[in-house]
C-alpha positions as CSV (number, residue, x, y, z in Angstrom):
1,M,0.2,0.2,0.0
2,A,1.3,3.6,-1.1
3,P,1.8,5.9,2.2
4,S,-0.9,7.9,0.2
5,D,-3.6,5.6,0.3
6,P,-6.0,6.0,3.0
7,P,-6.3,3.3,5.8
8,L,-8.4,0.0,5.0
9,D,-11.9,-0.4,6.9
10,L,-11.1,-4.5,7.3
11,T,-14.5,-4.9,9.7
12,A,-16.6,-5.3,6.7
13,L,-14.1,-7.7,4.9
14,D,-13.6,-9.6,7.8
15,R,-17.2,-10.4,8.4
16,A,-17.8,-11.4,5.1
17,V,-14.9,-13.9,5.2
18,A,-16.3,-15.2,8.2
19,E,-19.8,-15.5,6.8
20,A,-18.7,-16.7,3.5
21,W,-15.6,-19.2,4.3
22,P,-17.9,-22.2,5.7
23,R,-20.1,-21.8,2.3
24,A,-16.7,-21.6,0.2
25,Q,-15.4,-24.9,1.6
26,A,-18.6,-26.8,1.3
27,R,-18.4,-25.9,-2.4
28,W,-16.0,-28.4,-2.9
29,S,-16.7,-30.8,0.2
30,Q,-17.7,-31.2,3.4
31,F,-14.6,-32.5,4.5
32,V,-12.3,-29.7,3.4
33,L,-10.1,-28.7,6.6
34,L,-8.0,-25.2,5.9
35,A,-7.0,-22.8,8.1
36,P,-9.0,-19.6,8.2
37,P,-8.0,-17.1,5.6
38,A,-5.4,-14.6,6.2
39,I,-6.3,-11.0,5.3
40,G,-3.3,-8.9,4.6
41,C,-2.1,-6.9,1.6
42,A,1.0,-9.4,1.1
43,P,-0.3,-11.0,-2.3
44,E,0.1,-9.3,-5.6
45,S,-3.0,-11.0,-6.8
46,V,-6.6,-10.6,-5.3
47,A,-6.1,-13.6,-3.4
48,R,-3.9,-17.0,-3.4
49,I,-3.1,-20.4,-1.7
50,H,0.3,-22.0,-0.8
51,L,-0.2,-25.3,-2.0
52,G,2.9,-26.1,0.5
53,T,1.1,-24.6,3.5
54,R,-2.6,-24.6,2.5
55,Q,-2.4,-20.9,3.8
56,I,-5.1,-19.0,1.7
57,E,-4.3,-15.1,1.5
58,L,-6.4,-11.9,0.8
59,N,-5.4,-9.0,-0.5
60,A,-7.6,-6.7,1.3
61,Q,-6.7,-3.3,-0.9
62,Q,-7.3,-5.0,-4.0
63,I,-11.0,-6.5,-2.6
64,L,-12.2,-3.3,-0.8
65,G,-10.3,-0.9,-3.2
66,R,-12.3,-2.5,-6.4
67,G,-15.5,-3.3,-5.0
68,L,-15.1,-6.9,-4.5
69,I,-16.8,-7.6,-1.0
70,G,-19.5,-9.0,-2.8
71,S,-17.4,-11.7,-4.4
72,V,-15.7,-12.9,-1.1
73,E,-17.3,-16.3,-1.1
74,A,-16.6,-17.1,-4.9
75,I,-12.9,-15.8,-4.1
76,L,-12.2,-18.1,-1.4
77,A,-14.1,-20.7,-3.4
78,H,-12.2,-20.3,-6.1
79,E,-8.9,-20.9,-4.0
80,V,-9.9,-23.8,-2.0
81,G,-10.6,-25.5,-5.4
82,H,-6.9,-25.5,-6.4
83,H,-6.6,-27.4,-3.2
84,V,-9.0,-29.5,-3.7
85,R,-8.6,-30.6,-7.4
86,Y,-6.7,-28.3,-9.6
87,P,-3.8,-28.8,-9.5
88,G,-4.4,-30.1,-5.8
89,S,-1.0,-30.7,-5.1
90,L,2.5,-29.3,-6.0
91,A,3.7,-32.6,-7.4
92,V,0.9,-32.3,-9.8
93,D,1.7,-28.8,-10.6
94,A,5.5,-29.7,-10.9
95,R,4.2,-32.0,-13.8
96,L,2.2,-29.8,-15.6
97,R,5.1,-26.7,-15.5
98,L,7.5,-29.2,-16.8
99,L,5.0,-30.8,-20.0
100,E,4.6,-26.5,-20.4
101,R,8.1,-25.6,-20.4
102,S,8.5,-28.2,-23.5
103,L,5.8,-26.6,-25.3
104,I,6.0,-22.9,-24.8
105,P,9.6,-21.8,-24.5
106,I,8.8,-18.3,-23.2
107,E,10.7,-17.3,-20.3
108,G,8.5,-16.1,-17.5
109,Y,5.7,-16.6,-19.0
110,S,2.9,-19.6,-18.3
111,L,-0.7,-20.5,-18.8
112,L,-1.1,-22.9,-16.4
113,N,-2.7,-20.2,-14.0
114,L,-5.3,-19.6,-16.5
115,F,-5.8,-23.2,-17.2
116,T,-6.6,-24.4,-13.7
117,D,-8.5,-21.1,-13.2
118,L,-10.7,-22.0,-15.9
119,L,-11.7,-25.4,-14.5
120,I,-12.4,-24.6,-10.9
121,N,-14.1,-21.3,-12.7
122,E,-16.0,-23.9,-14.6
123,Y,-16.8,-26.0,-11.9
124,L,-18.3,-23.0,-9.6
125,G,-19.8,-21.2,-12.6
126,P,-23.1,-22.6,-11.9
127,D,-23.7,-20.7,-8.6
128,L,-21.2,-18.4,-8.7
129,H,-20.4,-17.2,-12.0
130,E,-21.7,-13.5,-11.5
131,P,-19.8,-12.8,-8.6
132,L,-16.4,-14.7,-10.3
133,A,-17.2,-12.4,-13.6
134,A,-17.0,-9.1,-11.0
135,V,-13.3,-9.6,-10.5
136,Y,-12.6,-9.9,-14.1
137,R,-14.2,-6.7,-14.7
138,A,-12.9,-4.9,-12.1
139,F,-9.8,-5.2,-14.0
140,I,-10.8,-3.9,-17.3
141,G,-8.5,-1.5,-18.6
142,T,-5.8,-1.9,-16.1
143,S,-3.1,-3.1,-19.0
144,P,-3.3,-2.9,-22.5
145,W,-4.6,-5.9,-24.4
146,N,-1.9,-6.5,-27.0
147,R,0.7,-7.2,-24.8
148,D,-0.9,-10.5,-23.4
149,P,-3.5,-11.4,-26.3
150,A,-3.7,-14.8,-24.9
151,F,-5.0,-13.3,-21.8
152,T,-7.8,-11.0,-23.7
153,F,-8.3,-14.6,-25.6
154,Y,-9.0,-16.5,-22.2
155,L,-11.6,-13.7,-20.9
156,A,-13.3,-14.1,-24.6
157,V,-13.7,-17.8,-23.6
158,Y,-15.3,-17.1,-20.4
159,E,-18.0,-14.8,-22.4
160,E,-19.0,-17.8,-24.1
161,L,-19.0,-20.3,-21.3
162,W,-21.1,-17.9,-19.2
163,G,-23.5,-16.5,-22.1
164,L,-22.4,-13.3,-21.9
165,P,-22.6,-10.6,-24.6
166,P,-19.1,-10.1,-26.1
167,G,-16.8,-7.4,-24.8
168,D,-18.4,-7.6,-21.2
169,L,-15.1,-9.3,-19.7
170,I,-13.0,-7.7,-22.4
171,G,-14.3,-4.1,-22.1
172,P,-13.5,-1.5,-25.1
173,A,-10.3,-3.5,-26.5
174,H,-13.3,-6.2,-27.5
175,S,-13.4,-4.6,-31.5
176,A,-9.6,-4.2,-31.9
177,F,-9.1,-7.8,-30.5
178,A,-11.6,-8.9,-32.9
179,R,-10.0,-7.0,-35.6
180,A,-6.5,-8.3,-35.0
181,Y,-7.7,-12.2,-34.7
182,P,-11.1,-12.7,-36.4
183,G,-11.2,-16.1,-35.5
184,A,-10.5,-15.7,-32.0
185,R,-14.3,-15.9,-30.7
186,A,-15.3,-19.4,-32.8
187,D,-12.2,-20.8,-31.2
188,A,-13.1,-19.8,-27.6
189,Q,-17.1,-21.1,-28.3
190,V,-15.4,-24.6,-29.2
191,L,-12.6,-24.4,-26.5
192,S,-15.4,-23.4,-23.9
193,Q,-17.3,-26.6,-25.4
194,D,-14.6,-29.0,-25.9
195,L,-12.2,-28.6,-23.0
196,F,-14.3,-29.9,-19.5
197,P,-15.4,-33.2,-21.0
198,L,-11.5,-34.3,-21.6
199,G,-11.7,-34.7,-17.9
200,P,-10.5,-36.6,-15.8
201,N,-6.9,-36.6,-17.3
202,L,-5.7,-33.0,-16.4
203,Y,-2.8,-33.6,-18.8
204,T,-5.1,-34.2,-21.7
205,Q,-7.1,-31.2,-20.8
206,Y,-3.7,-28.9,-20.8
207,L,-2.5,-30.3,-23.7
208,Y,-5.9,-29.2,-25.8
209,F,-5.8,-25.9,-23.7
210,A,-2.5,-25.0,-24.9
211,S,-2.6,-26.1,-28.3
212,V,-5.8,-23.5,-28.7
213,V,-4.6,-20.3,-26.4
214,S,-1.1,-20.8,-28.0
215,R,-2.4,-19.3,-31.3
216,Y,-2.7,-16.0,-28.9
217,L,0.6,-15.7,-27.4
218,L,2.7,-13.6,-29.7
219,P,1.6,-9.9,-29.3
220,P,0.4,-8.8,-33.0
221,E,3.5,-6.2,-33.3
222,E,6.0,-9.5,-32.2
223,Q,6.8,-7.9,-29.2
224,K,7.7,-10.2,-25.9
225,A,4.5,-11.2,-23.9
226,E,3.8,-10.4,-20.8
227,R,1.4,-11.7,-18.4
228,G,-1.7,-9.8,-18.2
229,D,-3.6,-12.1,-15.7
230,P,-4.6,-9.8,-12.2
231,Y,-5.8,-12.9,-10.5
232,E,-2.2,-14.9,-10.5
233,C,-2.8,-17.3,-7.4
234,G,0.7,-18.2,-6.8
235,C,0.6,-21.8,-5.6
236,G,3.9,-22.0,-4.4
237,E,7.1,-23.8,-5.2
238,P,7.5,-27.7,-5.8
239,T,10.1,-29.3,-3.7
240,A,13.1,-30.5,-5.2
241,D,11.0,-34.7,-4.4
242,D,8.3,-32.9,-6.3
243,W,10.5,-32.1,-9.5
244,A,12.3,-35.1,-9.3
245,D,9.2,-37.0,-9.5
246,A,7.9,-35.4,-12.2
247,L,11.3,-36.2,-14.4
248,T,9.4,-39.4,-15.0
249,P,6.4,-39.0,-17.3
250,S,3.5,-41.1,-15.3
251,A,1.1,-43.6,-17.1
252,R,-1.6,-40.5,-17.3
253,E,0.8,-37.9,-18.9
254,R,1.7,-40.9,-21.6
255,E,-1.6,-41.3,-22.1
256,A,-2.6,-37.5,-22.8
257,V,0.4,-37.2,-25.3
258,E,-0.5,-40.1,-27.2
259,R,-3.9,-38.5,-27.8
260,A,-2.8,-35.2,-28.0
261,I,-0.7,-36.4,-31.3
262,A,-3.4,-38.8,-32.6
263,E,-6.0,-35.4,-32.1
264,G,-3.2,-33.3,-34.2
265,W,-2.7,-30.8,-30.8
266,I,0.9,-31.3,-31.1
267,T,3.5,-33.0,-33.4
268,P,4.8,-36.5,-33.2
269,K,8.3,-34.6,-32.5
270,Q,7.1,-32.8,-29.8
271,G,5.4,-35.8,-28.3
272,D,8.5,-37.7,-28.3
273,Q,10.3,-35.1,-26.6
274,L,7.6,-35.6,-23.5
275,I,7.5,-39.0,-23.2
276,G,9.8,-40.8,-25.7
277,P,13.4,-42.4,-24.7
278,D,15.0,-39.4,-24.6
279,A,12.8,-37.1,-22.9
280,L,14.7,-37.0,-19.9
281,P,17.1,-34.2,-21.1
282,T,14.1,-32.2,-22.4
283,R,12.5,-32.6,-18.9
284,I,15.4,-31.5,-17.0
285,L,16.0,-28.2,-19.3
286,G,12.7,-27.1,-17.9
287,L,13.8,-27.3,-14.3
288,P,13.7,-24.1,-12.1
289,G,17.2,-22.9,-12.2
290,Q,18.0,-23.7,-15.4
291,G,19.6,-20.6,-17.5
292,G,20.6,-18.9,-14.1
293,E,17.6,-18.1,-11.7
294,D,19.0,-20.3,-9.1
295,A,21.9,-22.6,-9.7
296,E,21.9,-24.7,-6.6
297,Q,17.9,-26.1,-7.9
298,V,19.3,-28.3,-10.5
299,P,21.8,-29.9,-8.5
300,E,19.0,-30.5,-5.5
301,V,16.6,-31.9,-7.8
302,M,18.8,-34.5,-9.7
303,A,20.0,-35.5,-6.5
304,A,16.6,-36.3,-5.2
305,Y,15.9,-37.9,-8.4
306,Y,18.8,-40.7,-8.2
307,R,17.6,-41.2,-4.5
308,Q,14.4,-42.1,-6.1
309,Q,16.2,-44.0,-8.8
310,A,17.9,-46.0,-6.4
311,E,14.8,-46.8,-4.2
312,K,13.9,-49.3,-7.0
313,Y,17.0,-51.4,-7.1
314,L,18.1,-51.3,-3.1
315,F,19.9,-54.3,-1.5
316,T,21.5,-54.6,2.0
317,P,25.0,-54.8,1.8
318,P,26.9,-56.8,3.6
319,A,27.6,-56.0,7.2
320,Q,30.9,-55.5,8.9
321,R,32.0,-55.7,12.6
322,T,32.5,-52.4,14.5
323,L,32.7,-51.3,17.7
324,G,30.2,-48.8,19.2
325,E,27.8,-47.9,22.0
326,A,25.0,-50.2,22.8
327,L,21.7,-48.5,21.9
328,V,18.3,-49.3,23.3
329,P,15.1,-47.3,22.2
330,T,13.3,-44.5,24.7
331,T,9.3,-43.9,25.6
332,L,7.7,-42.8,22.3
333,E,7.3,-39.0,21.4
334,D,5.5,-37.1,18.5
335,W,7.8,-36.8,15.6
336,E,7.9,-33.3,14.2
337,P,8.8,-32.1,10.8
338,G,12.4,-31.5,10.8
339,D,13.4,-34.5,13.0
340,P,15.0,-37.5,11.5
341,L,12.9,-39.8,9.2
342,R,14.6,-43.0,10.6
343,D,13.6,-42.2,14.1
344,I,9.9,-42.6,13.2
345,D,8.7,-46.2,14.8
346,W,6.0,-46.8,12.4
347,L,4.9,-50.1,14.1
348,A,3.9,-48.2,17.4
349,T,2.5,-45.2,15.3
350,L,0.0,-47.9,13.1
351,V,-0.9,-49.5,17.2
352,E,-1.5,-46.4,18.9
353,R,-2.7,-44.0,16.5
354,G,-4.1,-46.3,13.5
355,H,-3.5,-46.5,10.0
356,V,-5.3,-42.9,9.5
357,L,-4.2,-40.5,11.6
358,G,-1.0,-42.5,12.1
359,P,0.7,-41.4,8.7
360,A,-0.3,-37.9,9.3
361,M,0.8,-37.8,12.7
362,P,3.7,-40.7,13.5
363,V,5.3,-41.1,16.8
364,K,9.2,-41.8,17.3
365,R,11.8,-43.3,19.3
366,S,15.2,-42.1,19.7
367,R,18.0,-44.2,21.1
368,V,20.5,-43.7,23.4
369,A,23.5,-45.6,25.0
370,E,22.2,-48.4,27.8
371,Y,25.2,-48.0,30.0
372,E,28.7,-46.1,29.8
373,G,31.5,-48.5,29.2
374,P,33.8,-50.1,27.0
375,D,32.4,-50.0,23.2
376,V,30.1,-53.8,22.2
377,P,30.1,-55.4,18.7
378,L,28.3,-53.9,16.3
379,W,27.1,-55.5,12.6
380,Q,27.0,-52.3,10.3
381,P,27.7,-51.6,6.8
382,R,30.4,-49.4,5.6
383,I,31.2,-48.2,2.2
384,E,33.5,-46.2,0.7
385,I,33.1,-44.7,-3.0
386,Y,35.4,-43.6,-5.4
387,L,33.4,-41.6,-8.2
388,D,35.0,-41.0,-11.5
389,V,33.5,-37.1,-12.4
390,S,35.9,-36.5,-15.4
391,G,35.3,-36.0,-18.9
392,S,34.5,-39.1,-20.3
393,M,31.7,-39.5,-17.9
394,P,28.1,-37.6,-18.2
395,D,27.3,-35.1,-16.5
396,P,24.8,-36.2,-14.0
397,R,22.9,-33.0,-13.9
398,T,21.9,-33.0,-17.3
399,R,21.4,-36.7,-18.4
400,R,20.7,-40.4,-16.6
401,N,24.1,-41.9,-15.6
402,A,24.1,-45.3,-14.2
403,M,27.3,-44.7,-12.9
404,T,26.2,-41.9,-10.5
405,L,23.2,-44.3,-9.7
406,G,25.4,-47.1,-8.8
407,A,27.0,-44.9,-6.2
408,Q,23.9,-44.0,-4.9
409,I,22.5,-47.1,-4.5
410,L,25.4,-48.2,-2.8
411,I,25.4,-45.1,-0.3
412,V,21.2,-45.3,0.3
413,A,21.5,-49.0,1.1
414,A,24.7,-48.7,3.1
415,I,22.6,-46.0,5.5
416,R,19.3,-47.7,5.3
417,A,20.9,-51.1,6.9
418,G,22.3,-48.9,9.5
419,G,25.6,-48.4,8.0
420,W,27.8,-45.3,7.0
421,A,29.4,-44.0,4.1
422,R,31.6,-41.5,2.4
423,A,33.2,-40.5,-1.3
424,T,35.3,-38.9,-3.1
425,L,34.8,-37.5,-6.5
426,Y,37.9,-37.2,-9.1
427,S,39.2,-36.2,-12.0
428,N,42.5,-34.5,-12.2
429,A,41.7,-33.2,-9.1
430,H,39.7,-34.9,-6.2
431,V,36.5,-33.8,-3.9
432,D,36.1,-35.5,-1.0
433,Y,33.0,-36.0,1.5
434,W,35.4,-37.8,3.6
435,R,33.8,-38.0,7.2
436,W,31.7,-41.2,7.7
437,G,27.9,-40.1,6.9
438,R,24.5,-41.0,7.4
439,S,22.7,-38.8,5.5
440,E,21.1,-39.6,2.3
441,A,20.5,-36.3,1.3
442,E,23.8,-35.2,2.3
443,L,25.8,-37.6,0.3
444,S,23.6,-37.4,-3.0
445,R,23.7,-33.7,-3.4
446,F,27.6,-34.3,-3.1
447,L,27.4,-36.9,-5.9
448,M,25.8,-34.1,-7.9
449,H,29.2,-32.6,-8.2
450,Y,31.1,-32.7,-11.8
451,I,34.5,-31.5,-12.4
452,G,35.1,-32.8,-15.9
453,G,39.0,-32.7,-17.5
454,G,41.2,-35.8,-17.3
455,T,41.2,-38.6,-15.2
456,E,43.7,-39.4,-12.2
457,F,42.4,-41.8,-10.0
458,P,43.4,-40.3,-6.4
459,F,45.8,-43.6,-5.3
460,D,47.3,-41.3,-2.2
461,V,43.7,-41.1,-1.0
462,L,43.3,-44.8,-1.2
463,A,46.5,-45.0,0.8
464,A,45.7,-42.7,3.3
465,S,42.4,-44.3,3.9
466,L,43.8,-47.8,4.2
467,E,46.5,-46.6,6.6
468,E,43.3,-44.7,8.6
469,C,40.9,-47.8,8.5
470,R,43.4,-50.5,9.7
471,T,41.4,-53.1,11.5
472,N,38.2,-51.8,10.5
473,Q,38.4,-51.6,6.8
474,P,35.3,-50.8,4.9
475,I,33.7,-52.1,1.5
476,R,35.7,-50.0,-1.7
477,V,33.9,-48.9,-4.7
478,I,35.6,-47.8,-7.4
479,V,33.3,-46.0,-10.3
480,T,34.8,-45.3,-13.5
481,D,35.9,-46.3,-17.1
482,P,38.9,-47.6,-18.9
483,D,40.7,-44.3,-18.1
484,F,41.5,-46.2,-15.1
485,D,43.7,-48.3,-16.7
486,A,46.0,-45.9,-17.7
487,N,46.2,-44.7,-13.8
488,Y,46.6,-48.0,-12.5
489,A,49.7,-48.3,-15.2
490,A,51.2,-45.1,-14.7
491,A,53.5,-45.9,-11.4
492,P,54.3,-49.6,-9.9
493,E,53.1,-48.1,-6.7
494,H,49.6,-48.0,-7.6
495,G,49.6,-51.7,-8.4
496,L,51.1,-52.3,-5.0
497,I,48.3,-50.1,-3.6
498,F,45.4,-51.5,-5.5
499,A,46.9,-55.0,-4.1
500,E,46.8,-53.7,-0.5
501,A,43.3,-52.6,-0.9
502,V,42.0,-56.1,-2.1
503,R,44.1,-57.6,0.6
504,T,42.7,-55.5,3.6
505,S,39.3,-54.1,2.5
506,A,36.0,-56.1,3.2
507,Q,35.5,-56.2,-0.8
508,V,37.0,-54.1,-3.5
509,V,34.2,-53.6,-6.5
510,L,35.3,-51.9,-9.6
511,L,32.1,-50.8,-11.4
512,L,33.4,-50.0,-15.2
513,H,31.6,-48.7,-18.3
514,R,32.8,-50.4,-21.1
515,P,36.0,-52.0,-19.7
516,H,38.8,-53.8,-22.0
517,P,38.6,-57.6,-21.7
518,R,41.9,-58.3,-20.6
519,A,42.0,-54.8,-18.0
520,V,39.3,-57.0,-16.4
521,A,40.9,-60.0,-16.5
522,A,44.2,-58.5,-14.7
523,Y,41.7,-56.7,-11.9
524,R,39.9,-60.0,-11.6
525,S,43.4,-61.6,-11.4
526,A,44.3,-59.4,-8.2
527,G,41.2,-60.1,-6.5
528,A,38.8,-57.4,-7.0
529,T,35.4,-58.0,-8.1
530,V,34.9,-56.1,-11.7
531,V,31.2,-55.2,-12.4
532,E,30.7,-54.4,-16.2
533,V,28.6,-51.3,-17.3
534,P,27.5,-51.8,-21.1
535,E,25.2,-49.1,-21.6
536,M,25.0,-45.6,-19.2
537,D,21.1,-46.0,-19.0
538,D,20.8,-49.8,-18.1
539,F,19.7,-49.3,-14.4
540,P,18.5,-52.6,-14.1
541,R,21.1,-54.7,-15.2
542,M,23.5,-52.5,-13.5
543,A,21.7,-52.8,-9.9
544,A,21.4,-56.8,-10.2
545,D,25.3,-57.2,-11.5
546,L,26.2,-54.7,-8.4
547,A,24.3,-57.0,-5.9
548,R,25.7,-60.1,-7.3
549,A,29.0,-58.7,-7.1
550,L,28.6,-58.2,-3.3
551,F,26.4,-61.7,-2.8
552,P,28.2,-64.2,-5.1
553,E,26.3,-66.5,-3.3
554,A,23.1,-65.6,-3.5
555,R,20.5,-66.2,-6.4
556,Y,18.6,-63.1,-8.0
557,A,15.9,-63.0,-10.6
558,M,16.7,-59.8,-12.1
559,A,18.2,-59.9,-15.5
């Protein structure tokens, strides 16, 4: 609010919100449980809901200043609709954003808010179309129509949907828009008729919506499009796990893309970019942070992606005898966000709180030492990773990399079995995460570093590790390619260090991409276990071979 603006009288708005809030929730379901709306001036829009916190915020200045107090129930019901159905969650929002960024490469421009608003307003329209229309009328003339003709077309869709006269929502710009786009009224009529029966697949509806509205993206003067929607709901930012999950197309997305190709809404080439074998690099390009917004976001998302992929191929690595404190569980306490997930006692949670309340309010048991005194024997896996990140290896932040996944599987498997892991990344230099850690998130983020350049295996680090661990040697895994052969042969002491590692380690495994047969034979004759990785994206085979290497006596059905 500007300093010169008169103070707002919020009494009437508070009363209107209190009266309308129960009705607004009941428009969707009698079981909706949301906190009461917050009233202030924070959002630039009339209102918004954050799909992470599920908090609705109303802009008192916009509502009172534009005479929209009679539309409060419609505004609240609209925001509840984002929570209940469109998009319903930040995970769905992330998938829609990646679809859009592959189809509409205009920086800073999005049709998603228009799309979800249209679905919500169509649902509410039979009873609330007049107060909803009043919101759009309140902003007539606030920005030139030709800066965002797609939004002007969008208003024409509402005029057709609700049977309003042409220009009722567009305003005086109606005639100029009709001259610039003679077929817009027909397109609006068809869209208002055909979009909604395409549900319940939200992705099918979006692809059809985008195929029509995209005809109006570029302004007549070929200037850059600017968003003119005054009702930007701002639904929050998906988490790294949401983005990571969205990198793999779901069955509904595949169904939607296949139909869009068949209907001619998108080209086969566009469809291949969305769900084809090489869709992952295209989707990665759509992640937030690509292009410089936040350079840390892409590695964070890709780290979450590799953690999710690793969960498909987890196994329990061999345990090693270590010494530590004898720990016993304590009494039950409420688990709170921010507490370690491994502290949750799921059995006690389900017994005490049931299968409905339990997942929402789990309980935890912390563990403490039973008594002070000498350490006792414990059986926990410990894994030490040497990951090649030289120029001959793919950057795991931009494409799928089976070698990075192999390292991720081992780290997650060791930690979830109650063990420990550490890693070093190397090319012509090395970067270490060398304290024994139990944080999957920290270690997976560390694996996303990429150096490039030449390959020089850090035999000095391996030698120092052998000396450090002495009687408590871990499993050691070297993840590399044929460049390791030249490093191995570069100096006689390298072979001696390698042989000592094989002799003293619990196990030494080489995960090699397309190795030379003679080199494989030499490493095996030295006592190392070699896992060959023919292709970088052959995840299942790599995971099965890795499991067989660590458990040679076991039988596996994985091919």
